[in-house]
C-alpha positions as CSV (number, residue, x, y, z in Angstrom):
1,M,79.3,77.6,155.5
2,R,81.7,80.8,156.2
3,L,83.9,82.7,153.8
4,A,86.9,79.8,153.4
5,L,87.7,80.4,149.7
6,D,91.0,82.1,148.7
7,P,90.7,83.9,145.1
8,S,93.5,83.2,142.6
9,T,94.8,86.2,141.2
10,D,95.2,83.9,138.1
11,P,92.6,84.5,135.4
12,A,93.3,80.9,133.9
13,D,92.1,79.4,137.0
14,Y,88.4,80.8,136.4
15,P,86.5,78.7,133.9
16,F,83.9,81.7,133.3
17,R,84.3,85.4,132.2
18,H,82.0,88.1,131.8
19,A,82.5,91.5,130.9
20,V,81.2,94.7,132.5
21,R,81.7,98.3,131.2
22,V,81.8,101.1,134.3
23,R,79.3,103.4,133.8
24,F,79.7,107.1,134.8
25,A,76.7,107.0,137.7
26,E,78.9,104.4,139.3
27,T,81.9,106.5,139.9
28,D,82.8,109.6,142.3
29,A,84.2,113.1,141.1
30,M,87.5,111.7,140.2
31,G,86.0,109.0,137.7
32,I,86.7,106.1,140.4
33,V,84.4,103.1,141.0
34,H,82.5,103.4,144.3
35,H,83.3,100.4,146.3
36,A,79.7,99.4,146.7
37,A,79.6,99.0,142.8
38,Y,81.6,96.1,142.9
39,F,78.7,94.0,144.1
40,P,76.4,94.7,141.3
41,Y,79.3,93.7,139.0
42,L,79.7,90.4,140.7
43,E,75.7,89.6,140.5
44,E,75.9,90.6,136.8
45,A,78.3,88.1,136.5
46,R,77.0,85.1,138.7
47,V,73.6,85.7,136.7
48,S,75.6,85.5,133.6
49,W,77.4,82.6,134.5
50,L,73.8,80.8,135.6
51,R,72.6,81.3,131.9
52,H,75.8,80.1,130.5
53,I,75.7,76.6,131.9
54,G,72.2,76.0,131.2
55,H,70.5,77.5,134.5
56,P,68.9,81.0,133.7
57,Y,68.1,82.5,137.1
58,D,64.3,82.8,136.3
59,A,64.3,79.1,135.5
60,V,65.8,78.3,139.2
61,R,63.1,80.7,140.7
62,D,60.3,79.1,138.4
63,V,61.2,75.8,140.4
64,G,60.7,77.5,143.8
65,V,64.5,78.2,144.7
66,D,66.2,81.3,145.4
67,F,70.1,81.7,145.9
68,G,70.3,84.3,148.8
69,V,73.6,86.0,149.4
70,L,74.9,84.9,152.9
71,E,78.2,86.7,152.9
72,A,80.2,88.7,150.5
73,F,83.7,90.1,150.5
74,V,85.7,92.0,148.1
75,Q,89.3,92.9,148.4
76,Y,90.2,96.3,146.4
77,R,93.6,96.1,144.7
78,M,93.3,98.8,142.6
79,A,90.5,101.3,141.6
80,L,88.3,100.9,138.7
81,R,87.6,103.8,136.4
82,F,84.8,105.5,134.1
83,D,84.4,103.7,130.9
84,E,86.9,100.6,131.7
85,V,85.9,97.2,130.4
86,V,86.1,94.7,133.7
87,D,86.5,91.3,133.1
88,V,84.8,89.7,136.2
89,H,86.4,85.9,136.1
90,L,84.0,83.4,138.3
91,S,84.9,80.2,139.6
92,I,82.8,77.9,142.1
93,G,84.3,76.7,145.5
94,A,83.1,74.5,148.0
95,V,79.3,73.1,147.8
96,T,77.4,71.6,150.3
97,R,73.7,70.5,150.3
98,T,72.4,73.9,150.6
99,T,75.1,76.6,150.0
100,F,77.6,77.0,147.6
101,Q,81.0,79.8,147.4
102,L,82.1,81.8,144.2
103,A,85.2,83.2,143.6
104,Y,85.6,86.3,141.5
105,L,88.7,88.0,139.8
106,L,88.1,91.6,138.5
107,T,90.7,92.5,135.7
108,V,91.3,95.4,133.4
109,A,93.2,94.5,130.5
110,G,94.6,91.7,132.4
111,E,95.7,93.8,135.5
112,V,94.2,92.6,138.7
113,R,92.1,95.2,140.2
114,A,89.8,93.1,142.8
115,T,89.1,89.6,144.3
116,A,85.8,88.7,145.7
117,V,83.9,85.5,147.4
118,T,80.3,85.4,147.9
119,V,78.5,82.7,149.7
120,H,75.0,81.5,148.6
121,G,72.4,79.4,150.3
122,A,69.3,78.0,148.6
123,M,66.0,79.0,149.8
124,N,62.2,78.4,149.0
125,A,59.9,81.2,148.4
126,N,59.3,81.5,152.3
127,G,62.8,82.0,152.4
128,R,63.5,79.0,154.1
129,P,66.7,76.8,153.6
130,T,66.2,74.1,151.0
131,R,68.4,71.7,149.2
132,L,70.5,73.1,146.2
133,P,69.1,71.8,142.8
134,A,70.5,68.4,141.6
135,W,72.4,70.2,138.6
136,F,75.1,71.4,141.1
137,D,76.4,68.0,141.5
138,T,77.3,68.0,137.7
139,I,79.1,71.5,137.5
140,G,82.9,72.0,137.8
141,R,84.6,73.0,141.0
142,I,87.6,74.6,142.3
143,P,89.0,73.3,145.7
144,G,87.3,75.0,148.5
């Protein structure tokens, strides 16, 4: 599955939100977040989302499934700065038998700062592709 999801810039289009506060260590000398620091924000929101929908990541791993990141894309629209509270909005996109897409919107006080997409593949403990857990059929999706 290739990146094919166009993330919305409207927070209302995202059923889940997770807040992250920008740490000083994630910024440069001007107090601006380094571009690589966005990916841990996405991961933190993703893990929080799994917990929220009743499937914490440790429980997923306990049944022998991991969700490897196959692709990741961020469009930086406006800088994040030290000590800002970033709302990372998340919505699920296309789902196949073994992969799924997630769309993200990063906002500060309602102002769009970035959009992102990640594509994940289900894999077993040996790193081989496997089917997604059956509960993926019951979670909400946005058109993908």
